[in-house]
All heavy atoms as an XYZ file, in Angstrom:
924
protein
N      -5.753     53.238     24.314
C      -5.724     52.773     22.953
C      -5.903     53.872     21.930
O      -6.111     53.629     20.772
C      -6.715     51.673     22.713
C      -6.507     50.466     23.567
C      -7.385     50.111     24.559
C      -5.333     49.743     23.444
C      -7.162     49.001     25.368
C      -5.096     48.621     24.230
C      -6.017     48.269     25.191
N      -5.923     55.121     22.386
C      -6.039     56.246     21.476
C      -7.469     56.597     21.160
O      -7.715     57.362     20.222
N      -8.441     56.032     21.841
C      -9.811     56.344     21.584
C     -10.179     57.758     22.053
O      -9.551     58.300     22.977
N     -11.135     58.376     21.430
C     -11.630     59.702     21.801
C     -10.520     60.761     21.749
O     -10.532     61.718     22.490
C     -12.282     59.692     23.177
C     -13.392     58.699     23.300
C     -13.198     57.500     23.957
C     -14.616     58.933     22.709
C     -14.179     56.548     24.036
C     -15.632     57.993     22.799
C     -15.413     56.815     23.455
O     -16.411     55.891     23.545
N      -9.510     60.550     20.912
C      -8.456     61.532     20.725
C      -7.352     61.467     21.802
O      -6.433     62.273     21.779
N      -7.459     60.518     22.738
C      -6.407     60.373     23.738
C      -5.175     59.783     23.129
O      -5.259     58.998     22.177
C      -6.886     59.452     24.886
C      -7.977     60.098     25.733
O      -8.061     61.357     25.736
O      -8.719     59.343     26.360
N      -3.994     60.050     23.697
C      -2.798     59.421     23.199
C      -2.785     57.902     23.561
O      -3.253     57.545     24.620
C      -1.645     60.133     23.922
C      -2.254     60.725     25.126
C      -3.704     60.982     24.789
N      -2.324     57.075     22.659
C      -2.279     55.624     22.958
C      -1.134     55.274     23.894
O      -0.052     55.827     23.828
C      -2.082     54.983     21.603
C      -1.442     56.035     20.784
C      -1.909     57.355     21.289
N      -1.417     54.371     24.848
C      -0.419     53.811     25.767
C      -0.518     52.281     25.694
O      -1.554     51.734     26.062
C      -0.639     54.244     27.188
C      -0.455     55.710     27.435
C      -1.528     56.594     27.438
C       0.799     56.231     27.728
C      -1.396     57.926     27.684
C       0.985     57.576     27.952
C      -0.116     58.440     27.935
O       0.061     59.781     28.148
N       0.525     51.620     25.222
C       0.505     50.176     25.124
C       0.252     49.531     26.475
O      -0.366     48.478     26.568
C       1.790     49.635     24.505
C       1.912     49.970     23.018
O       0.862     50.281     22.414
O       3.030     49.910     22.530
N       0.800     50.108     27.537
C       0.656     49.560     28.868
C      -0.201     50.395     29.771
O      -0.001     50.501     30.951
C       2.052     49.357     29.510
C       2.831     48.241     28.841
O       2.178     47.269     28.319
O       4.071     48.281     28.840
N      -1.205     51.034     29.190
C      -2.130     51.874     29.953
C      -2.815     51.145     31.092
O      -3.049     51.678     32.142
N      -3.110     49.817     30.878
C      -3.731     49.045     31.940
C      -2.804     48.893     33.127
O      -3.218     48.984     34.291
C      -4.155     47.690     31.419
C      -3.010     46.864     30.805
O      -2.065     47.484     30.259
O      -3.116     45.629     30.824
N      -1.512     48.689     32.851
C      -0.545     48.560     33.949
C      -0.340     49.902     34.672
O      -0.226     49.934     35.898
C       0.796     48.041     33.402
C       0.748     46.737     32.621
C       2.117     46.375     32.072
C       0.179     45.622     33.475
N      -0.330     50.993     33.925
C      -0.203     52.316     34.541
C      -1.426     52.626     35.430
O      -1.279     53.126     36.543
C      -0.051     53.399     33.463
C       1.201     53.317     32.577
C       1.119     54.282     31.421
C       2.435     53.621     33.420
N      -2.614     52.296     34.913
C      -3.816     52.568     35.680
C      -3.845     51.710     36.957
O      -4.197     52.217     38.049
C      -5.037     52.258     34.854
N      -3.459     50.432     36.854
C      -3.482     49.579     38.046
C      -2.447     50.026     39.070
O      -2.688     49.962     40.277
C      -3.221     48.116     37.676
C      -3.367     47.160     38.826
S      -4.958     47.236     39.721
C      -6.111     46.774     38.449
N      -1.306     50.573     38.632
C      -0.324     51.090     39.548
C      -0.890     52.248     40.328
O      -0.655     52.377     41.536
C       0.961     51.527     38.800
N      -1.688     53.112     39.679
C      -2.311     54.240     40.373
C      -3.396     53.766     41.350
O      -3.498     54.295     42.444
C      -2.890     55.242     39.371
C      -1.838     56.008     38.602
C      -0.930     56.809     39.530
O      -1.383     57.498     40.436
N       0.350     56.724     39.284
N      -4.180     52.785     40.932
C      -5.210     52.266     41.820
C      -4.586     51.632     43.053
O      -4.994     51.878     44.159
C      -6.094     51.224     41.077
C      -7.034     50.481     42.027
C      -6.898     51.905     39.960
N      -3.527     50.863     42.843
C      -2.805     50.211     43.959
C      -2.234     51.280     44.895
O      -2.251     51.099     46.108
C      -1.678     49.342     43.386
C      -0.957     48.562     44.405
C       0.098     47.654     43.709
C       0.933     46.919     44.726
N       1.964     46.076     44.104
N      -1.777     52.396     44.335
C      -1.180     53.461     45.154
C      -2.229     54.131     46.050
O      -1.921     54.476     47.173
C      -0.520     54.474     44.215
C       0.189     55.606     44.939
C       0.722     56.656     43.956
N      -0.269     57.342     43.198
C      -1.033     58.326     43.667
N      -0.871     58.747     44.927
N      -1.917     58.912     42.894
N      -3.461     54.286     45.563
C      -4.440     55.053     46.339
C      -5.404     54.203     47.173
O      -6.122     54.764     48.008
C      -5.232     55.968     45.404
C      -4.329     56.966     44.720
C      -6.074     55.238     44.431
N      -5.433     52.898     46.969
C      -6.378     52.097     47.736
C      -5.919     52.058     49.208
O      -4.716     52.024     49.483
C      -6.505     50.653     47.132
C      -5.251     49.832     47.347
C      -7.736     49.946     47.699
N      -6.876     52.086     50.101
C      -6.580     52.087     51.528
C      -5.946     50.731     51.920
O      -6.220     49.712     51.305
C      -7.854     52.257     52.328
C      -8.440     53.651     52.205
C      -9.700     53.776     53.040
C     -10.261     55.152     52.931
N     -11.455     55.350     53.789
N      -5.131     50.730     52.975
C      -4.587     49.461     53.470
C      -5.675     48.423     53.712
O      -6.711     48.741     54.346
C      -3.842     49.843     54.742
C      -3.537     51.293     54.561
C      -4.703     51.887     53.759
N      -5.529     47.234     53.177
C      -6.534     46.211     53.351
C      -7.720     46.359     52.420
O      -8.651     45.583     52.469
N      -7.669     47.401     51.567
C      -8.795     47.620     50.627
C      -8.832     46.585     49.546
O      -7.864     45.836     49.293
N      -9.961     46.522     48.836
C     -10.147     45.579     47.761
C     -10.385     46.347     46.448
O     -10.980     47.408     46.454
C     -11.348     44.684     48.034
C     -11.078     43.728     49.182
C     -12.359     43.060     49.577
N     -13.135     44.027     50.297
C     -14.231     43.753     51.007
N     -14.689     42.564     50.996
N     -14.849     44.686     51.645
N      -9.963     45.738     45.376
C     -10.106     46.314     44.061
C     -10.866     45.265     43.227
O     -10.467     44.118     43.168
C      -8.755     46.621     43.408
C      -7.922     47.539     44.317
C      -8.939     47.184     41.999
C      -6.441     47.536     43.988
N     -11.978     45.697     42.647
C     -12.780     44.815     41.783
C     -12.572     45.223     40.333
O     -12.763     46.418     40.025
C     -14.261     44.860     42.141
C     -14.446     44.454     43.608
C     -15.062     43.973     41.222
C     -15.826     44.690     44.136
N     -12.124     44.286     39.500
C     -11.802     44.609     38.118
C     -12.495     43.600     37.208
O     -12.399     42.386     37.445
C     -10.247     44.563     37.897
C      -9.889     44.968     36.459
C      -9.528     45.390     38.899
N     -13.156     44.085     36.165
C     -13.700     43.205     35.129
C     -13.092     43.610     33.805
O     -12.787     44.764     33.577
C     -15.242     43.312     35.069
O     -15.601     44.621     34.684
C     -15.882     42.937     36.395
N     -12.919     42.610     32.943
C     -12.305     42.879     31.663
C     -12.569     41.733     30.683
O     -12.865     40.609     31.108
C     -10.787     43.099     31.801
C     -10.124     42.119     32.738
C      -9.706     40.869     32.242
C      -9.874     42.447     34.058
C      -9.097     39.967     33.104
C      -9.258     41.530     34.887
C      -8.862     40.280     34.416
N     -12.467     41.993     29.378
C     -12.581     40.921     28.385
C     -11.434     39.919     28.576
O     -10.281     40.309     28.825
C     -12.461     41.649     27.041
C     -12.769     43.081     27.349
C     -12.320     43.308     28.731
N     -11.756     38.656     28.452
C     -10.750     37.617     28.681
C     -10.873     36.552     27.596
O     -11.960     36.178     27.195
C     -10.979     36.970     30.063
C      -9.858     36.046     30.471
C      -8.832     36.538     31.236
C      -9.845     34.726     30.082
C      -7.769     35.715     31.633
C      -8.802     33.878     30.456
C      -7.764     34.389     31.217
N      -9.713     36.091     27.121
C      -9.681     35.018     26.135
C      -8.404     34.213     26.288
O      -7.555     34.571     27.112
C      -9.773     35.604     24.698
N      -8.252     33.195     25.506
C      -7.045     32.352     25.608
C      -5.805     33.050     25.101
O      -4.688     32.639     25.425
N      -5.959     34.054     24.275
C      -4.826     34.809     23.713
C      -4.984     36.288     23.994
O      -6.089     36.821     23.819
C      -4.713     34.607     22.195
C      -4.366     33.234     21.778
C      -4.242     33.204     20.270
C      -4.006     31.786     19.761
N      -3.985     31.757     18.269
N      -3.907     36.968     24.346
C      -3.907     38.390     24.547
C      -4.072     39.076     23.169
O      -3.439     38.715     22.207
C      -2.594     38.824     25.166
C      -2.474     40.288     25.370
N      -1.626     41.072     24.628
C      -3.107     41.131     26.220
C      -1.741     42.328     25.018
N      -2.630     42.387     25.992
N      -4.999     40.037     23.117
C      -5.236     40.778     21.853
C      -5.492     42.237     22.190
O      -6.099     42.551     23.192
C      -6.447     40.246     21.130
C      -6.249     38.895     20.553
C      -7.403     38.590     19.612
N      -7.217     37.231     19.092
C      -8.159     36.318     19.027
N      -9.370     36.586     19.464
N      -7.898     35.127     18.569
N      -5.087     43.088     21.279
C      -5.448     44.509     21.393
C      -6.211     44.847     20.133
O      -5.779     44.591     19.008
C      -4.200     45.408     21.502
C      -3.511     45.154     22.829
C      -4.587     46.885     21.353
C      -2.215     45.931     23.008
N      -7.396     45.427     20.314
C      -8.183     45.925     19.210
C      -7.944     47.441     19.189
O      -8.456     48.149     20.088
C      -9.663     45.564     19.355
C      -9.817     44.046     19.457
C     -10.503     46.151     18.216
C     -11.176     43.558     19.829
N      -7.117     47.956     18.283
C      -6.701     49.359     18.323
C      -7.893     50.332     18.424
O      -8.910     50.184     17.738
C      -5.972     49.531     16.976
C      -5.497     48.171     16.630
C      -6.580     47.233     17.129
N      -7.742     51.282     19.341
C      -8.754     52.279     19.536
C      -9.992     51.780     20.282
O     -10.949     52.548     20.446
N      -9.971     50.536     20.731
C     -11.193     50.007     21.340
C     -10.950     49.276     22.659
O     -11.377     49.727     23.710
C     -11.915     49.069     20.347
C     -13.225     48.552     20.835
C     -14.256     49.418     21.174
C     -13.418     47.217     20.938
C     -15.458     48.938     21.657
C     -14.649     46.716     21.396
C     -15.671     47.571     21.760
N     -10.299     48.107     22.660
C     -10.151     47.343     23.886
C      -9.001     46.334     23.840
O      -8.438     46.065     22.774
C     -11.456     46.603     24.248
C     -11.800     45.454     23.330
C     -13.113     44.800     23.667
O     -13.829     45.277     24.555
O     -13.425     43.794     23.009
N      -8.681     45.797     24.981
C      -7.685     44.738     25.172
C      -8.417     43.480     25.629
O      -9.268     43.525     26.503
C      -6.663     45.161     26.191
C      -5.614     44.129     26.539
C      -4.729     44.521     27.701
N      -4.191     45.860     27.606
C      -3.027     46.176     27.000
N      -2.312     45.246     26.477
N      -2.641     47.428     26.987
N      -8.088     42.333     25.035
C      -8.552     41.049     25.535
C      -7.399     40.495     26.353
O      -6.323     40.284     25.821
C      -8.866     40.109     24.398
C     -10.058     40.491     23.557
C     -10.757     41.666     23.585
C     -10.647     39.698     22.546
N     -11.754     41.658     22.646
C     -11.679     40.452     22.004
C     -10.378     38.432     22.032
C     -12.512     39.981     20.946
C     -11.187     37.981     20.980
C     -12.233     38.715     20.488
N      -7.615     40.279     27.614
C      -6.572     39.756     28.490
C      -6.484     38.250     28.408
O      -7.484     37.558     28.207
C      -6.902     40.139     29.936
C      -6.726     41.590     30.252
C      -7.671     42.513     29.869
C      -5.580     42.019     30.919
C      -7.489     43.850     30.134
C      -5.403     43.360     31.183
C      -6.372     44.286     30.782
N      -5.266     37.729     28.572
C      -5.048     36.304     28.748
C      -4.434     36.168     30.154
O      -4.156     37.157     30.842
C      -4.189     35.710     27.669
C      -2.766     36.253     27.655
O      -2.431     37.172     28.409
O      -1.980     35.782     26.840
N      -4.176     34.954     30.579
C      -3.722     34.761     31.931
C      -2.336     35.365     32.196
O      -2.061     35.892     33.280
C      -3.737     33.250     32.363
C      -3.592     33.115     33.885
C      -2.720     32.426     31.610
C      -4.684     33.756     34.711
N      -1.487     35.377     31.204
C      -0.160     36.023     31.361
C      -0.295     37.504     31.612
O       0.365     38.054     32.490
C       0.693     35.770     30.132
N      -1.220     38.173     30.892
C      -1.402     39.609     31.080
C      -2.046     39.877     32.429
O      -1.722     40.866     33.134
C      -2.238     40.193     29.952
C      -2.315     41.689     29.965
C      -0.989     42.316     29.631
N      -1.051     43.773     29.667
C      -0.121     44.541     29.162
N       0.959     44.016     28.611
N      -0.255     45.844     29.236
N      -2.967     38.995     32.865
C      -3.592     39.154     34.166
C      -2.548     39.029     35.297
O      -2.541     39.862     36.209
C      -4.715     38.090     34.367
C      -5.192     38.069     35.819
C      -5.863     38.357     33.442
N      -1.670     38.077     35.171
C      -0.622     37.929     36.188
C       0.278     39.177     36.233
O       0.652     39.632     37.320
C       0.213     36.682     35.904
C      -0.506     35.419     36.234
C       0.391     34.187     36.068
N      -0.354     32.988     36.376
C      -0.409     31.929     35.597
N       0.254     31.873     34.483
N      -1.111     30.881     35.985
N       0.570     39.731     35.060
C       1.390     40.957     35.001
C       0.601     42.121     35.612
O       1.164     42.922     36.375
C       1.744     41.216     33.554
C       2.826     42.203     33.350
N       3.943     42.306     34.168
C       2.983     43.172     32.419
C       4.733     43.308     33.748
N       4.152     43.858     32.696
N      -0.689     42.215     35.320
C      -1.525     43.303     35.809
C      -1.572     43.307     37.337
O      -1.554     44.349     37.956
C      -2.938     43.176     35.227
C      -3.894     44.277     35.569
C      -3.523     45.593     34.943
C      -5.317     43.856     35.086
N      -1.705     42.138     37.935
C      -1.882     42.016     39.365
C      -0.585     41.589     40.099
O      -0.625     41.131     41.229
C      -2.988     41.023     39.691
C      -4.328     41.428     39.169
C      -5.175     40.524     38.595
C      -4.751     42.760     39.238
C      -6.405     40.899     38.091
C      -5.986     43.158     38.751
C      -6.823     42.203     38.157
N       0.571     41.794     39.428
C       1.848     41.466     40.050
C       2.032     42.158     41.414
O       1.781     43.370     41.519
C       2.986     41.860     39.093
C       4.296     41.287     39.473
C       5.318     41.560     38.322
O       4.980     42.231     37.344
O       6.403     41.068     38.485
N       2.413     41.372     42.392
C       2.596     41.923     43.742
C       1.307     42.109     44.539
O       1.338     42.602     45.661
N       0.188     41.710     43.955
C      -1.118     41.840     44.623
C      -1.618     40.428     45.011
O      -1.120     39.427     44.513
C      -2.118     42.568     43.744
C      -1.618     43.960     43.363
S      -2.793     44.834     42.367
C      -3.765     45.557     43.623
N      -2.650     40.421     45.848
C      -3.202     39.141     46.290
C      -4.566     38.977     45.625
O      -5.438     39.849     45.785
C      -3.348     39.126     47.801
C      -2.012     39.335     48.487
N      -1.177     38.282     48.762
C      -1.393     40.450     48.905
C      -0.074     38.765     49.326
N      -0.192     40.061     49.441
N      -4.754     37.901     44.890
C      -6.033     37.578     44.297
C      -6.944     36.962     45.332
O      -6.626     35.935     45.895
C      -5.876     36.666     43.063
C      -7.229     36.271     42.496
C      -5.006     37.330     42.011
N      -8.063     37.627     45.587
C      -9.004     37.149     46.600
C     -10.107     36.302     46.008
O     -10.668     35.414     46.662
C      -9.574     38.318     47.377
C      -8.579     39.253     48.041
C      -9.293     40.460     48.639
C      -7.752     38.516     49.072
N     -10.475     36.625     44.747
C     -11.550     35.894     44.080
C     -11.398     36.088     42.568
O     -10.877     37.131     42.123
C     -12.912     36.353     44.527
N     -11.823     35.143     41.782
C     -11.829     35.261     40.355
C     -13.015     34.469     39.803
O     -13.339     33.382     40.294
C     -10.502     34.771     39.741
C     -10.168     33.347     40.017
C      -8.769     32.957     39.571
O      -8.587     32.743     38.356
O      -7.904     32.896     40.436
N     -13.662     35.028     38.776
C     -14.761     34.401     38.099
C     -14.621     34.622     36.618
O     -14.094     35.642     36.190
C     -16.098     34.998     38.561
C     -16.435     34.760     40.016
C     -17.734     35.427     40.413
O     -18.399     36.095     39.574
O     -18.111     35.252     41.614
N     -15.122     33.667     35.827
C     -15.039     33.762     34.375
C     -16.415     33.478     33.772
O     -17.169     32.670     34.319
C     -14.054     32.755     33.807
C     -12.657     32.924     34.385
C     -12.215     32.171     35.468
C     -11.821     33.892     33.854
C     -10.971     32.348     35.987
C     -10.558     34.067     34.355
C     -10.139     33.313     35.438
O      -8.865     33.493     35.965
N     -16.714     34.194     32.675
C     -17.983     34.052     31.998
C     -17.736     33.933     30.515
O     -16.892     34.644     29.937
C     -18.898     35.229     32.279
C     -19.211     35.373     33.737
C     -18.328     36.075     34.602
C     -20.323     34.789     34.291
C     -18.591     36.149     35.950
C     -20.571     34.867     35.659
C     -19.696     35.561     36.480
O     -19.955     35.652     37.805
N     -18.473     33.030     29.839
C     -18.320     32.871     28.394
C     -19.681     33.079     27.714
O     -20.741     32.798     28.314
C     -17.809     31.476     28.093
N     -19.653     33.561     26.492
C     -20.913     33.770     25.788
C     -21.600     32.431     25.529
O     -20.908     31.448     25.212
C     -20.478     34.433     24.468
C     -19.041     34.112     24.315
C     -18.505     33.924     25.698
N     -22.925     32.391     25.701
C     -23.591     31.119     25.497
C     -24.907     31.272     24.713
O     -25.605     30.264     24.505
C     -23.821     30.390     26.796
C     -24.939     30.988     27.657
O     -25.308     32.129     27.429
O     -25.395     30.272     28.555
N     -25.286     32.478     24.280
C     -26.504     32.620     23.525
C     -26.393     33.770     22.522
O     -25.970     34.869     22.877
C     -27.690     32.897     24.440
C     -29.023     32.984     23.741
C     -30.128     33.201     24.725
C     -31.481     33.293     23.987
N     -32.555     33.632     24.882
N     -26.742     33.501     21.271
C     -26.728     34.535     20.231
C     -28.142     34.868     19.813
O     -29.010     33.998     19.725
C     -26.023     34.033     18.973
C     -24.552     34.182     18.992
C     -23.985     33.733     17.661
N     -22.554     33.773     17.717
C     -21.827     34.523     16.884
N     -22.390     35.260     15.989
N     -20.514     34.540     16.996
N     -28.387     36.152     19.569
C     -29.634     36.643     19.042
C     -29.283     37.608     17.937
O     -28.555     38.586     18.143
C     -30.490     37.340     20.111
C     -31.746     37.978     19.481
C     -30.882     36.384     21.212
N     -29.770     37.333     16.708
C     -29.470     38.164     15.558
C     -27.974     38.358     15.374
O     -27.491     39.453     15.061
C     -30.179     39.522     15.633
C     -31.677     39.396     15.733
C     -32.361     39.840     16.843
C     -32.421     38.807     14.708
C     -33.692     39.721     16.978
C     -33.792     38.708     14.816
C     -34.445     39.145     15.932
N     -27.201     37.308     15.586
C     -25.776     37.336     15.371
C     -24.948     37.982     16.463
O     -23.741     38.130     16.361
N     -25.567     38.396     17.557
C     -24.824     39.039     18.652
C     -24.981     38.216     19.900
O     -26.018     37.623     20.180
C     -25.420     40.440     18.942
C     -25.219     41.358     17.762
C     -25.571     42.759     18.179
N     -24.652     43.140     19.219
C     -24.234     44.382     19.377
N     -24.613     45.306     18.561
N     -23.389     44.678     20.336
N     -23.856     38.126     20.703
C     -23.913     37.427     21.964
C     -24.703     38.257     22.940
O     -24.435     39.416     23.141
C     -22.499     37.199     22.509
C     -21.694     36.243     21.662
C     -20.697     36.574     20.821
C     -21.869     34.818     21.567
N     -20.210     35.433     20.206
C     -20.908     34.358     20.634
C     -22.735     33.936     22.145
C     -20.809     33.020     20.329
C     -22.609     32.585     21.835
C     -21.678     32.132     20.921
N     -25.717     37.641     23.553
C     -26.568     38.394     24.497
C     -26.601     37.802     25.906
O     -27.186     38.394     26.801
C     -28.041     38.471     23.954
C     -28.088     39.257     22.680
C     -28.628     37.077     23.789
N     -25.943     36.695     26.084
C     -25.946     36.069     27.409
C     -24.571     35.434     27.693
O     -23.981     34.858     26.809
C     -27.029     34.995     27.514
C     -27.266     34.539     28.949
O     -27.510     35.402     29.786
N     -27.209     33.250     29.211
N     -24.118     35.605     28.920
C     -22.845     34.995     29.317
C     -23.124     34.135     30.533
O     -23.860     34.508     31.433
C     -21.836     36.103     29.704
C     -21.285     36.823     28.518
C     -22.046     37.704     27.778
C     -19.978     36.579     28.106
C     -21.538     38.349     26.665
C     -19.467     37.216     26.994
C     -20.267     38.122     26.277
N     -22.513     32.964     30.539
C     -22.726     31.976     31.611
C     -21.407     31.732     32.355
O     -20.328     31.796     31.755
C     -23.255     30.673     31.058
N     -21.465     31.442     33.651
C     -20.236     31.123     34.412
C     -19.559     29.886     33.834
O     -20.188     28.928     33.460
C     -20.732     30.845     35.825
C     -22.119     31.373     35.881
C     -22.651     31.367     34.497
N     -18.211     29.980     33.724
C     -17.425     28.833     33.237
C     -16.150     28.720     34.111
O     -15.792     29.623     34.858
C     -17.026     29.004     31.759
C     -18.249     28.984     30.875
C     -16.213     30.294     31.552
N     -15.489     27.599     33.942
C     -14.233     27.346     34.633
C     -13.093     28.076     33.924
O     -13.212     28.479     32.785
C     -13.937     25.860     34.723
O     -13.594     25.358     33.418
N     -11.940     28.135     34.571
C     -10.753     28.694     33.954
C     -10.375     27.907     32.698
O     -10.035     28.475     31.688
C      -9.587     28.756     34.916
C      -8.341     29.239     34.305
C      -8.204     30.567     33.949
C      -7.274     28.400     34.101
C      -7.027     31.017     33.358
C      -6.121     28.842     33.488
C      -6.006     30.177     33.154
N     -10.467     26.582     32.771
C     -10.126     25.736     31.626
C     -11.035     26.057     30.422
O     -10.619     26.060     29.279
C     -10.158     24.275     31.989
C      -9.047     23.858     32.930
C      -7.652     24.170     32.382
O      -7.413     23.911     31.151
O      -6.829     24.684     33.130
N     -12.306     26.300     30.711
C     -13.256     26.604     29.635
C     -13.008     27.984     29.037
O     -13.059     28.169     27.820
C     -14.696     26.507     30.129
C     -15.128     25.105     30.488
C     -16.431     25.084     31.255
O     -16.612     25.801     32.237
N     -17.345     24.261     30.750
N     -12.716     28.969     29.859
C     -12.518     30.342     29.340
C     -11.284     30.449     28.483
O     -11.249     31.235     27.531
C     -12.492     31.372     30.499
C     -12.736     32.804     29.971
C     -11.194     31.338     31.246
C     -14.121     33.062     29.510
N     -10.263     29.623     28.717
C      -9.068     29.675     27.889
C      -9.350     29.284     26.450
O      -8.616     29.640     25.552
C      -8.019     28.751     28.445
C      -7.376     29.257     29.759
C      -6.158     28.470     30.147
C      -6.324     26.997     30.165
N      -5.144     26.258     30.641
N     -10.447     28.579     26.203
C     -10.798     28.106     24.862
C     -11.740     29.052     24.128
O     -12.051     28.829     22.977
C     -11.424     26.718     24.935
C     -10.502     25.678     25.535
C     -11.207     24.351     25.707
C     -10.296     23.378     26.465
N     -11.025     22.187     26.843
N     -12.218     30.085     24.783
C     -13.239     30.942     24.205
C     -12.813     31.553     22.893
O     -13.575     31.689     21.969
C     -13.695     32.019     25.213
C     -14.494     33.096     24.531
C     -14.530     31.383     26.309
N     -11.531     32.019     22.787
C     -11.149     32.706     21.554
C     -11.115     31.775     20.346
O     -10.963     32.237     19.210
C      -9.809     33.420     21.729
C      -8.635     32.460     21.954
O      -8.875     31.353     22.403
O      -7.526     32.872     21.656
N     -11.297     30.494     20.565
C     -11.359     29.557     19.431
C     -12.633     29.771     18.597
O     -12.698     29.337     17.464
C     -11.242     28.125     19.926
C      -9.948     27.764     20.643
C     -10.051     26.351     21.184
C      -8.752     27.943     19.705
N     -13.633     30.408     19.210
C     -14.882     30.626     18.490
C     -15.040     32.104     18.038
O     -16.078     32.533     17.680
C     -16.108     30.197     19.370
C     -16.173     30.939     20.665
C     -16.094     28.676     19.549
C     -17.396     30.664     21.493
N     -13.910     32.829     18.079
C     -13.923     34.144     17.489
C     -14.524     35.255     18.344
O     -14.954     36.295     17.848
N     -14.546     35.060     19.663
C     -15.027     36.119     20.555
C     -14.330     35.985     21.870
O     -13.521     35.094     22.111
C     -16.530     36.016     20.753
S     -17.034     34.534     21.604
N     -14.612     36.912     22.780
C     -13.991     36.884     24.078
C     -15.020     36.597     25.166
O     -16.206     36.813     24.945
C     -13.242     38.184     24.390
C     -14.079     39.296     24.946
C     -14.942     40.039     23.926
O     -14.957     39.699     22.776
N     -15.652     41.044     24.372
N     -14.539     36.151     26.314
C     -15.366     36.030     27.500
C     -15.147     37.221     28.376
O     -14.692     38.280     27.930
N     -15.437     37.028     29.647
C     -15.290     38.117     30.631
C     -14.722     37.543     31.888
O     -15.034     36.404     32.278
C     -16.638     38.740     30.899
S     -16.618     40.046     32.146
N     -13.832     38.286     32.542
C     -13.287     37.877     33.825
C     -13.570     38.937     34.876
O     -13.650     40.127     34.559
C     -11.792     37.681     33.719
N     -13.765     38.511     36.095
C     -13.971     39.406     37.237
C     -12.990     38.981     38.300
O     -13.009     37.830     38.715
C     -15.387     39.348     37.743
S     -15.694     40.432     39.148
N     -12.149     39.875     38.747
C     -11.191     39.603     39.797
C     -11.428     40.574     40.978
O     -11.723     41.737     40.759
C      -9.764     39.818     39.280
C      -9.189     38.627     38.571
C      -9.606     38.294     37.297
C      -8.201     37.850     39.160
C      -9.066     37.211     36.622
C      -7.652     36.766     38.489
C      -8.081     36.452     37.215
O      -7.557     35.383     36.565
N     -11.205     40.069     42.183
C     -11.095     40.874     43.379
C      -9.691     40.696     43.888
O      -9.243     39.577     44.129
C     -12.132     40.469     44.463
C     -12.000     41.327     45.675
C     -13.555     40.501     43.893
N      -8.981     41.818     43.987
C      -7.598     41.774     44.398
C      -7.333     42.787     45.502
O      -8.135     43.700     45.751
C      -6.609     42.059     43.220
C      -6.751     41.013     42.155
C      -6.838     43.422     42.647
N      -6.226     42.598     46.230
C      -5.861     43.508     47.294
C      -4.340     43.660     47.310
O      -3.610     42.695     47.050
C      -6.313     42.973     48.667
O      -5.879     43.802     49.685
N      -3.853     44.885     47.535
C      -2.395     45.074     47.641
C      -1.794     44.403     48.881
O      -0.616     44.123     48.894
C      -2.236     46.583     47.732
C      -3.539     47.179     47.406
C      -4.586     46.140     47.615
N      -2.630     44.114     49.873
C      -2.133     43.455     51.073
C      -2.934     42.207     51.350
O      -4.089     42.124     50.950
C      -2.229     44.419     52.261
O      -3.555     44.855     52.463
N      -2.360     41.217     52.022
C      -3.085     39.974     52.286
C      -4.327     40.205     53.164
O      -4.303     41.066     54.035
C      -2.067     39.136     53.064
C      -0.770     39.827     52.982
C      -1.022     41.250     52.603
N      -5.362     39.502     52.833
C      -6.589     39.528     53.611
C      -7.024     38.102     53.859
O      -6.939     37.274     52.988
C      -7.712     40.254     52.885
C      -7.467     41.738     52.714
C      -8.590     42.363     51.906
N      -9.869     42.149     52.547
C     -10.468     43.053     53.328
N      -9.945     44.206     53.537
N     -11.661     42.815     53.844
N      -7.509     37.844     55.061
C      -7.939     36.478     55.350
C      -9.461     36.274     55.123
O      -9.896     35.187     54.946
C      -7.561     36.111     56.796
C      -6.073     36.187     56.986
N      -5.203     35.266     56.430
C      -5.285     37.075     57.648
C      -3.968     35.574     56.757
N      -3.995     36.642     57.501
N     -10.199     37.368     55.170
C     -11.616     37.263     54.938
C     -12.080     38.492     54.124
O     -11.393     39.508     54.054
C     -12.416     37.249     56.269
O     -12.161     38.480     56.961
C     -12.013     36.081     57.119
N     -13.266     38.386     53.569
C     -13.845     39.534     52.869
C     -14.476     40.385     53.917
O     -14.910     41.421     53.824
C     -14.882     39.106     51.840
C     -14.255     38.652     50.591
C     -14.051     37.310     50.337
C     -13.894     39.559     49.616
C     -13.485     36.891     49.146
C     -13.340     39.137     48.420
C     -13.136     37.814     48.193
């Protein structure tokens, strides 16, 4: 996103995931956490809020082994300080309150039957 003087790449997340996929060992797992909301957003120079369409694009050709979602549930002095587990249906609505939740995915380039 051009932070710290780096050049901006609109699809830097996709480029990074392609490199991770290339170097992970066969049968390896990749754990990824990121801001998640009902709508894809880019905050220039700072971060990307993923939506389900961007997640599918990010993990295209990979196998999702696990996914978890967390939404803010407690404010202190105007800042969110606690996140609680929520369902996919609940996390899609988070951006309606002007903030993002968090997603955690475990993916693998090859199928795995167990962890």
